[in-house]
C-alpha positions in Angstrom: 0.0 0.0 0.0 1.3 3.4 -0.8 0.7 6.6 1.1 -2.2 7.8 -1.1 -4.2 4.7 -0.1 -3.5 5.3 3.6 -4.6 9.0 3.2 -7.8 7.9 1.4 -8.6 5.3 4.1 -7.8 7.8 6.8 -10.1 10.4 5.1 -12.9 7.8 5.0 -12.4 7.1 8.7 -12.5 10.8 9.5 -15.7 11.3 7.4 -17.3 8.3 9.2 -16.4 9.7 12.6 -17.9 13.1 11.6 -21.1 11.4 10.6 -21.1 9.5 13.9 -20.5 12.8 15.9 -23.4 14.4 14.0 -25.8 11.5 14.7 -24.7 11.5 18.4 -25.3 15.3 18.6 -28.8 14.8 17.1 -29.6 12.0 19.5 -28.3 14.1 22.4 -30.5 17.1 21.3 -33.6 14.8 21.0 -33.0 13.3 24.5 -32.5 16.8 26.0 -35.7 18.0 24.3 -37.7 15.0 25.4 -36.4 15.3 28.9 -37.3 18.9 29.0 -40.7 18.2 27.6 -41.2 15.4 30.2 -40.0 17.7 33.1 -42.3 20.5 31.8 -45.2 18.2 31.9 -44.5 17.4 35.5 -44.6 21.0 36.5 -48.0 22.4 37.6 -49.8 24.3 34.9 -49.7 27.9 36.1 -52.8 28.8 34.0 -54.7 25.9 35.5 -53.7 27.0 39.0 -54.8 30.6 38.3 -58.1 29.3 37.0 -58.5 27.1 40.1 -57.7 29.9 42.4 -60.2 32.1 40.6 -62.8 29.3 40.8 -62.4 29.2 44.6 -62.6 33.0 45.1 -65.0 34.0 47.9 -66.2 37.6 48.2 -68.5 38.8 51.0 -69.3 35.2 51.9 -70.4 34.3 48.3 -68.5 32.0 45.9 -67.8 34.5 43.1 -68.1 32.0 40.1 -71.2 30.2 41.2 -73.0 32.7 43.5 -73.4 30.0 46.2 -73.0 30.8 49.9 -69.6 30.0 51.4 -69.8 27.1 53.8 -68.7 23.6 54.6 -69.6 21.4 51.7 -69.5 24.2 49.1 -66.8 22.4 47.0 -68.8 19.2 47.0 -71.9 20.9 45.8 -70.0 22.6 43.0 -68.3 19.4 42.0 -71.5 17.3 42.1 -74.3 19.7 41.2 -73.0 22.3 38.7 -71.7 19.9 36.1 -75.4 19.2 35.2 -77.1 22.5 36.0 -76.5 26.0 36.9 -75.9 27.0 40.5 -78.9 29.4 40.0 -81.1 26.3 40.2 -79.9 25.9 43.8 -80.0 29.5 44.8 -83.6 30.0 43.6 -84.9 27.0 45.7 -85.4 26.7 49.4 -86.0 23.3 51.0 -85.7 21.5 54.2 -83.2 18.6 54.6 -85.9 16.2 53.7 -86.8 18.3 50.6 -83.2 18.4 49.4 -82.8 14.7 50.0 -85.9 13.8 48.0 -84.8 16.2 45.2 -81.4 14.4 45.0 -83.2 11.0 45.0 -85.5 12.3 42.2 -82.4 13.4 40.2 -80.8 10.0 40.7 -83.9 8.1 39.6 -84.9 10.3 36.6 -81.9 12.5 35.6 -79.0 10.0 35.8 -77.4 11.7 38.8 -74.6 9.4 40.1 -74.5 7.9 43.6 -73.0 10.6 45.8 -71.8 8.0 48.3 -70.3 9.4 51.5 -70.6 13.0 50.1 -74.4 12.9 50.1 -74.8 13.8 53.7 -72.3 16.7 53.4 -74.1 18.0 50.3 -77.5 17.8 51.9 -76.2 19.5 55.1 -74.8 22.3 53.1 -78.0 22.8 51.1 -80.3 22.5 54.1 -78.1 25.0 56.1 -77.7 27.6 53.4 -80.8 27.2 51.3 -83.5 26.4 53.9 -87.0 27.8 53.7 -87.0 31.4 54.9 -89.4 32.1 57.7 -91.8 34.6 56.5 -93.9 36.4 58.9 -95.7 39.6 59.0 -93.7 42.7 58.4 -92.5 44.7 61.3 -95.0 47.1 62.8 -94.6 50.6 61.3 -93.3 53.2 63.7 -92.8 56.9 63.6 -95.2 57.4 60.8 -96.9 60.7 60.3 -100.4 59.9 59.1 -102.5 62.4 57.1 -106.2 62.6 56.7 -107.7 61.7 53.4 -110.4 64.0 52.1 
């Protein structure tokens, strides 16, 4: 073998090594990108957190998004009631504990409401405490009224 053949073989080996280096760099970039993508997917979604925080905002004792009264069981009511109907359906009704329980049973029998399990009593307690019938009586007696004679 003469020197030209050695140089040509050496040039082929260098070219092959360059190709291997390029492929390795590409694989490294892919692994880095995939790893970053994987790590990014494990981080909490800041937009979702902001939406969740806004969804739980209470102002003057009222849940801003739904209009429901703040109280124990509010989140359960939102999770189990508002997927099917507006919270206004709750706020416009007033029932006793028995009334709310029978309404929930009616929804389960006729409207495909799922079994509420252990959450049912908390939901009923929330509804009965915050949306009970309002006692209506006579208005308060009028005081300090200046009456005038009709002619």
